Short mmCIF file of the C-alpha atoms (twelve columns), coordinates in Angstrom:
data_MODEL
# 
_entry.id   MODEL 
# 
loop_
_atom_site.group_PDB 
_atom_site.id 
_atom_site.type_symbol 
_atom_site.label_atom_id 
_atom_site.label_alt_id 
_atom_site.label_comp_id 
_atom_site.label_asym_id 
_atom_site.label_seq_id 
_atom_site.Cartn_x 
_atom_site.Cartn_y 
_atom_site.Cartn_z 
_atom_site.pdbx_PDB_model_num 
ATOM 1   C CA . MET A 1   61.878  28.726  9.332   1 
ATOM 2   C CA . ASP A 2   58.950  27.722  8.699   1 
ATOM 3   C CA . GLU A 3   57.393  28.815  5.443   1 
ATOM 4   C CA . SER A 4   54.143  29.508  5.320   1 
ATOM 5   C CA . PRO A 5   51.752  27.653  3.089   1 
ATOM 6   C CA . THR A 6   50.605  31.092  1.477   1 
ATOM 7   C CA . LYS A 7   54.584  31.675  0.766   1 
ATOM 8   C CA . ARG A 8   55.779  28.442  -0.991  1 
ATOM 9   C CA . LYS A 9   58.212  28.021  -3.915  1 
ATOM 10  C CA . PRO A 10  57.180  27.605  -7.127  1 
ATOM 11  C CA . GLY A 11  57.206  23.428  -7.098  1 
ATOM 12  C CA . ALA A 12  57.461  23.092  -3.528  1 
ATOM 13  C CA . GLY A 13  55.422  19.962  -2.347  1 
ATOM 14  C CA . ALA A 14  54.162  19.095  -6.000  1 
ATOM 15  C CA . VAL A 15  53.511  15.194  -6.795  1 
ATOM 16  C CA . PRO A 16  56.365  13.694  -8.850  1 
ATOM 17  C CA . ALA A 17  55.738  13.155  -12.440 1 
ATOM 18  C CA . SER A 18  55.541  9.381   -12.125 1 
ATOM 19  C CA . LEU A 19  52.777  9.285   -10.244 1 
ATOM 20  C CA . VAL A 20  50.738  11.967  -12.544 1 
ATOM 21  C CA . SER A 21  49.140  10.125  -15.230 1 
ATOM 22  C CA . ASP A 22  47.734  11.723  -18.384 1 
ATOM 23  C CA . ASP A 23  44.343  9.667   -18.251 1 
ATOM 24  C CA . GLY A 24  43.149  12.310  -15.882 1 
ATOM 25  C CA . GLY A 25  42.304  10.628  -12.995 1 
ATOM 26  C CA . GLU A 26  40.946  7.532   -14.932 1 
ATOM 27  C CA . GLN A 27  43.726  5.247   -13.940 1 
ATOM 28  C CA . GLN A 28  43.378  6.216   -10.136 1 
ATOM 29  C CA . GLN A 29  39.405  5.571   -10.375 1 
ATOM 30  C CA . ARG A 30  39.873  2.469   -11.827 1 
ATOM 31  C CA . GLN A 31  42.246  1.183   -9.314  1 
ATOM 32  C CA . GLN A 32  39.714  2.251   -6.876  1 
ATOM 33  C CA . GLN A 33  37.241  0.650   -8.012  1 
ATOM 34  C CA . GLN A 34  38.801  -2.839  -9.065  1 
ATOM 35  C CA . ALA A 35  39.480  -2.028  -4.608  1 
ATOM 36  C CA . THR A 36  35.895  -1.421  -4.071  1 
ATOM 37  C CA . GLY A 37  34.624  -4.554  -5.982  1 
ATOM 38  C CA . GLY A 38  36.974  -6.290  -4.313  1 
ATOM 39  C CA . GLU A 39  35.537  -5.588  -0.808  1 
ATOM 40  C CA . ARG A 40  32.212  -5.450  -1.981  1 
ATOM 41  C CA . LYS A 41  33.268  -9.197  -3.426  1 
ATOM 42  C CA . LEU A 42  34.533  -10.157 0.069   1 
ATOM 43  C CA . ALA A 43  31.211  -8.371  1.456   1 
ATOM 44  C CA . LEU A 44  29.044  -10.213 -0.647  1 
ATOM 45  C CA . GLN A 45  30.368  -14.056 0.219   1 
ATOM 46  C CA . GLU A 46  30.574  -12.773 3.737   1 
ATOM 47  C CA . ALA A 47  26.442  -12.424 3.721   1 
ATOM 48  C CA . VAL A 48  26.439  -15.944 1.242   1 
ATOM 49  C CA . ASP A 49  28.262  -17.439 3.980   1 
ATOM 50  C CA . ALA A 50  26.569  -16.146 6.839   1 
ATOM 51  C CA . LEU A 51  23.133  -17.373 5.394   1 
ATOM 52  C CA . ARG A 52  24.030  -20.537 4.395   1 
ATOM 53  C CA . SER A 53  24.829  -20.896 8.202   1 
ATOM 54  C CA . ARG A 54  21.327  -19.755 9.129   1 
ATOM 55  C CA . VAL A 55  20.045  -22.494 6.457   1 
ATOM 56  C CA . GLN A 56  22.132  -25.431 7.792   1 
ATOM 57  C CA . ALA A 57  20.881  -24.207 11.432  1 
ATOM 58  C CA . GLN A 58  17.227  -23.507 10.515  1 
ATOM 59  C CA . THR A 59  17.865  -27.301 9.015   1 
ATOM 60  C CA . LYS A 60  19.348  -28.969 12.138  1 
ATOM 61  C CA . ALA A 61  16.245  -27.412 13.731  1 
ATOM 62  C CA . ARG A 62  13.529  -28.905 11.987  1 
ATOM 63  C CA . ASP A 63  15.223  -32.028 11.366  1 
ATOM 64  C CA . ALA A 64  15.082  -32.354 15.127  1 
ATOM 65  C CA . LEU A 65  11.675  -31.423 15.605  1 
ATOM 66  C CA . LEU A 66  10.128  -33.566 12.993  1 
ATOM 67  C CA . SER A 67  12.357  -36.712 14.558  1 
ATOM 68  C CA . GLU A 68  10.795  -35.650 18.470  1 
ATOM 69  C CA . ALA A 69  7.504   -35.985 15.922  1 
ATOM 70  C CA . GLY A 70  8.500   -39.121 14.697  1 
ATOM 71  C CA . LEU A 71  8.164   -37.749 11.202  1 
ATOM 72  C CA . THR A 72  10.341  -37.382 7.926   1 
ATOM 73  C CA . VAL A 73  10.313  -34.784 5.696   1 
ATOM 74  C CA . ASP A 74  8.084   -36.217 3.064   1 
ATOM 75  C CA . GLN A 75  5.534   -36.781 5.983   1 
ATOM 76  C CA . ALA A 76  5.520   -33.126 7.147   1 
ATOM 77  C CA . ARG A 77  5.177   -32.136 3.406   1 
ATOM 78  C CA . GLU A 78  2.088   -34.548 3.158   1 
ATOM 79  C CA . LEU A 79  0.305   -33.164 5.979   1 
ATOM 80  C CA . ASN A 80  0.825   -29.631 5.455   1 
ATOM 81  C CA . ASP A 81  -0.061  -30.366 1.613   1 
ATOM 82  C CA . GLU A 82  -3.134  -31.996 2.666   1 
ATOM 83  C CA . LEU A 83  -3.605  -29.001 6.067   1 
ATOM 84  C CA . ILE A 84  -3.666  -26.430 2.993   1 
ATOM 85  C CA . GLU A 85  -6.203  -28.382 0.832   1 
ATOM 86  C CA . ARG A 86  -8.518  -28.784 3.953   1 
ATOM 87  C CA . LEU A 87  -8.158  -24.580 4.484   1 
ATOM 88  C CA . HIS A 88  -9.322  -24.002 0.822   1 
ATOM 89  C CA . ARG A 89  -12.171 -26.387 0.975   1 
ATOM 90  C CA . TYR A 90  -12.973 -24.540 4.668   1 
ATOM 91  C CA . ASN A 91  -13.039 -21.429 2.657   1 
ATOM 92  C CA . ASP A 92  -15.179 -22.475 -0.124  1 
ATOM 93  C CA . ILE A 93  -17.622 -23.276 2.224   1 
ATOM 94  C CA . LYS A 94  -17.347 -20.823 4.215   1 
ATOM 95  C CA . ASP A 95  -18.355 -18.149 1.238   1 
ATOM 96  C CA . ALA A 96  -21.005 -19.741 0.135   1 
ATOM 97  C CA . GLY A 97  -22.575 -19.697 3.837   1 
ATOM 98  C CA . GLN A 98  -21.567 -16.178 3.268   1 
ATOM 99  C CA . ILE A 99  -23.599 -15.685 0.207   1 
ATOM 100 C CA . LEU A 100 -26.678 -17.979 1.476   1 
ATOM 101 C CA . PHE A 101 -27.225 -15.588 4.365   1 
ATOM 102 C CA . GLY A 102 -26.800 -12.567 1.906   1 
ATOM 103 C CA . LYS A 103 -29.128 -13.890 -0.087  1 
ATOM 104 C CA . LEU A 104 -31.468 -14.799 2.585   1 
ATOM 105 C CA . ALA A 105 -31.438 -11.214 4.243   1 
ATOM 106 C CA . GLU A 106 -31.507 -10.409 1.099   1 
ATOM 107 C CA . LEU A 107 -35.398 -11.720 0.963   1 
ATOM 108 C CA . LYS A 108 -36.424 -10.869 4.029   1 
ATOM 109 C CA . GLY A 109 -35.628 -7.388  3.743   1 
ATOM 110 C CA . THR A 110 -33.217 -7.659  6.733   1 
ATOM 111 C CA . THR A 111 -29.276 -7.320  7.246   1 
ATOM 112 C CA . ILE A 112 -27.102 -10.162 7.047   1 
ATOM 113 C CA . LYS A 113 -26.291 -9.487  10.910  1 
ATOM 114 C CA . ASP A 114 -29.523 -9.585  12.037  1 
ATOM 115 C CA . VAL A 115 -29.758 -13.022 9.775   1 
ATOM 116 C CA . TYR A 116 -26.639 -14.018 11.728  1 
ATOM 117 C CA . ALA A 117 -28.395 -13.222 14.898  1 
ATOM 118 C CA . GLU A 118 -31.397 -15.349 13.943  1 
ATOM 119 C CA . TYR A 119 -29.432 -18.261 13.064  1 
ATOM 120 C CA . GLY A 120 -26.700 -17.882 16.071  1 
ATOM 121 C CA . VAL A 121 -23.932 -17.171 14.412  1 
ATOM 122 C CA . SER A 122 -21.633 -15.061 15.378  1 
ATOM 123 C CA . LEU A 123 -20.168 -12.321 12.598  1 
ATOM 124 C CA . ASP A 124 -16.672 -13.205 13.243  1 
ATOM 125 C CA . ASP A 125 -18.006 -17.335 11.921  1 
# 
């Protein structure tokens, strides 16, 4: 006959003493943390491997584009640096122009929008 779970005999179904530690379950927690740490390390390694693979694929794609354009990596970097320098100069000149339009509008007692229109300059310029 099956016994009801509420009518078990004392000690029946108990965990063997060899599996119970005196450290209040700390040993089991350490084992779980070690297993979790190992799993975490494996997951991190897989993520690193995936990122390395992406970098390699992007490097190959970059090299193919540079080869198609007839450029080396160093030449492309020089072009990029030159472009950035030109953009800085453009922004400095644009800022100076906006300051001048603002001063002109102030002297004329009008809005900057009106001064832009007077000189045929778009507000988007």
